[in-house]
N, C-alpha and C positions, 0 to 999 in steps of 0.2 A: 347488659344482657337481658334485663327485664323487658326493655322495649322490643328487642328482637323476638323474645318469647311471646309477647303479646301480639306482635305482627303475625307470627306463625299460627297462633290460636285463631286469630281473626281470619286468616286465609283459609284454614281447614274448615272453619265455621261457615264461611261464605260458600265454599264448595258444597258443603252439606245443604245449606239453604237453597242453593240453585237446584240441586238434585231433588230435594223435597218439593220445591215449587213446581218443577216440571212434572213430577209424579202426580201431585194433587190436581194439577191442571188437566192431565190426561184422564183422571178418574173423578172429575168434578161431579158427575152425575151420582156416583157412588157416595161421595161426601154429602151431597144434598139429601140423599135418600136414607142416610143412616139415622135410625130412630132414637136420637138423643136430644133432649131439650137444650137448645143453645144457651139459654140463660143459666140453667143449672150447671152446665159444663163450663161456662165462662167464670162463674163464681168459684167453682171448684179449682179451676186453673189458677185464679188469682190467689186463693188461700193456700194451695199446695206450694206454689213458688215463693209465697211470703214465708211459709214455714221452712222451706228448703234453704232459703238464704240465711236463716237463723240456725241451720244445722240439723233440722228435723228431716229424716230421710223421705224424699219424694217417692222413692220406690216403695217404701213401706206404706205410706199413706195412699198412694195410687192403687196398690194392690188391694187394700181394704175397701176403698171407695168403689173401684170398678167392679169388683166381685159382688159387693153388696147391691149395687144398682144395676148389675148385669149390662154394663156399658161395653165391655171388651170380652170377647170369647177367650177362654183359657189359652188356646193355642197362639193367640195374638198378643197375649199379655207381656211376655219378655221383650218382644220387639217394640211394643207400644211404650213400655216403661223406659226403654233406652232412647227411642227417637223423640219422645215428646219434650224432653228436657234439654236437648242439645243447645238450642238458641238461648233460653233463659240462663243455662249454666255458663255459657260463654260470657254473658254480661256479669254474672257473679264472679267469674274468674278475673275479668278485667278490673272489677271493683276491688277485690282483695289483693291481687298481685300488685296493683299500683299503690295501694295504701298501707299494706302490712309488710313489715321487715322480715324477710327470710332469705337465707343465703342463696344466690342464684344457682350455684352448682347443685345444691340439694333440691331445689325446686325443679330444675331441668331434669335431673335424674329420675325423680319420682313421676313426673309427667310423662316422660318418654316410656318408662317402664310400664305404666298402666296402659298407655296407648298401644303398645305392642301386644299386651295381653288381650285387650279388647278386639284387636284386629283379627285374631284367629277364631273368635267364638261364634259369630252370627250364623254361619251355615250349620253349625252343630246345634245351636239353640232352636232353630226353626224345625228341626227334625226330631226333637225330643218327644217321647210319648207324654200324654196328658198327666199321667200319674207321676212321672219324673218331674214335670214342671211343678205340680202341686208340692212335691216333697222339697225341691230346691227352694221354692218361694217360702214355704213354711220355715225352712232352716234360716233363710235370710231374715224373716220376721222375728224369729227367736233371737237372732244375733242383735237386731235393732232394739228389741225390748230389753234384752240383757244389758246392752250398752247404756241405755237410758237409766234403768234401775240401778245398775252397778255404780254409775257416776253419781246419781242422786244420794245413794246410801254410803258413798265413800269407799266402795269395794274395789273400784278401778282407779288408776292414776288419773290425775287431772292436768298433767303436763308439768314440765320443768321450766327452765328459763332460757334454754339454748335456742338459737335461731339457725343452727347449721348441724349437719351430720357429716361424718367423715369415716373412712376406714371401714371396718366390719359393720358398723351401724348403718352406713349408707348402702352397703351391699344387701343387708337384710331388708332394708326398706324397699330397695329396688325389686328384689325377688318377690316380696309380699305384694307390692302394688301390681306387679305383672299378673299375679294370681287373681287379685281383686278385679283387674280389667276383664279377665275371662269370666269371673263370677257375675259381673255386671250383665254380660250378654245372656246369661241364663236366668236373670231376674232377681239376683241377690245384690242389693244396693251396697255400694262401697263406702258411703259416708261414715257409718259407725266403725267399720273395719279400719279405715284410714286414721280416724281420730284415735282409736285405741292404739294403733301401731306407733304413731308419732309421739303419743304421750308416753308409751312404754320406753321409747328410745330417747326420751328426755327433752323433746322439743316443747316450746311454749304453747299455750292454748291458742294464742293468736296465730302462730305459725301454721297450725293445722288447717286453717281456712284457705289460704292461697294454695297450699298443696292439694287439699281435698277438691277445691273447685277447679283448679288448673288441670289436675289429672283427669277429673271427670269430663271437663270440657274437651280436652284433646282425645281421650279414649272414646267418648260418646260420639264425637264428630266422625271418627274413623269407622266405628261399628255402625253408626246411624246410616251412613251411605249404603253399606251392605244390606242392612235391614230394609231400607227403602227399595233397593233394587230387587230384593226378594219378595216385596209386597206383602209381608206377613205382619202388618200393623194396622191399627184403626186410624184411618186418615183424618177423620173428623176430630177425634180426640187430640191427635198430634197437632193439627192446624191451630186449634184454639189454645192449646197449651203453649205453643210456640209464639203466639201473639199476645193474648190476654195475660199469659203468665209473666210477661215482662213487666206489667204493671205491679204485680206482686213483688217482684225483685226490687223495683224502685221504691215501693213503700217500705219494705223491710230495711233497705239501705238507709232510708231516712230516719227510721226509729231504732236502728240497731243498738245504739248506746243507751236507749231510754226504756226499752221494753223488758218487762219481767216475763220470761218464757217458762218458768217452772210449771205453772198450772197447765199450760198448753202441752208440755211434754208428758205430764201425767195423763191428760186426756187422750193423747196419742197412744200411750201404753194400753189403756183400756180398749181402744178401738182395735189395736193390733192383736191383743190377746183374744178378742172375739173372732178375728179373722183366722188366727192360728187354730182355734177351736173348730171353726168350720172346715178348714183344710184337712185337719186330722180326721174329722168325721167322714169327709169324702173319701179319704184314703182307706179308712176302715171299711166303708160301704163297698167300694170298688173291690177290695180284697175279698170280702165275703161273697160278692156276686160271682167273682171268678171261681172261688171254691165251690159254690153251688153248681155252677156250670160243669165243673170237672166231675162232681159227684153224680150229676145227671147222666153223664157219659159213661 
């Protein structure tokens, strides 16, 4: 079943890659004129996908980076975060599904559930008001920070020994991953949420990775096609993340068993806390501007 699952992931990934390539070709002039330094963006892509392969949320890091450097407009952020990682995540999924033991039925159920959730969200995501996007992304970052800190301080479970779910536990996992797929579309990364879910349900730490990457690969491939058709993403960012980012995945796979990531995760926490602070300030400022306008009337 694993081979059949990998074939399906590759097929939907290729479909996405073809749609993306056609869209970028049609808008190549826009890509060339986007005022982002190619070297800086390439280095960022490599580092982000390196960290993502080790379990650090690319949604969270991307949100902090793109807002700080003003590379991606707020309205394009959810679509960009979803489409930029489709191809790198496919390679992560292939790596973990082929090398880590997890029950095929559990893996398939989780992947399909998140894919269905992601399929319904893109048209809603691109119509959200900017303040709603700020709020949802801030919530996602708080979840990511809470997950890292909770795990490091021993406040959250770090997994059991099981490699399979059945009965009510499998149903719970399916329902939650369906919701996580939709949350992905509005800019809330699913990595931390999935890891917390599978740990609480008793799966092993290793089993979390093929579920996390497989579900992300399938769901992002489906939603990514819709986001590309809607055109609501930064084409230059997605192009370099989809290509140079593969180098980061390969490097992380090579050092996966030898790298101490604790200090990296604490550094990410600091960056994310600063980004949350900025988002909250923007929400407050927008609120008071609206109040001032109402008072003037």
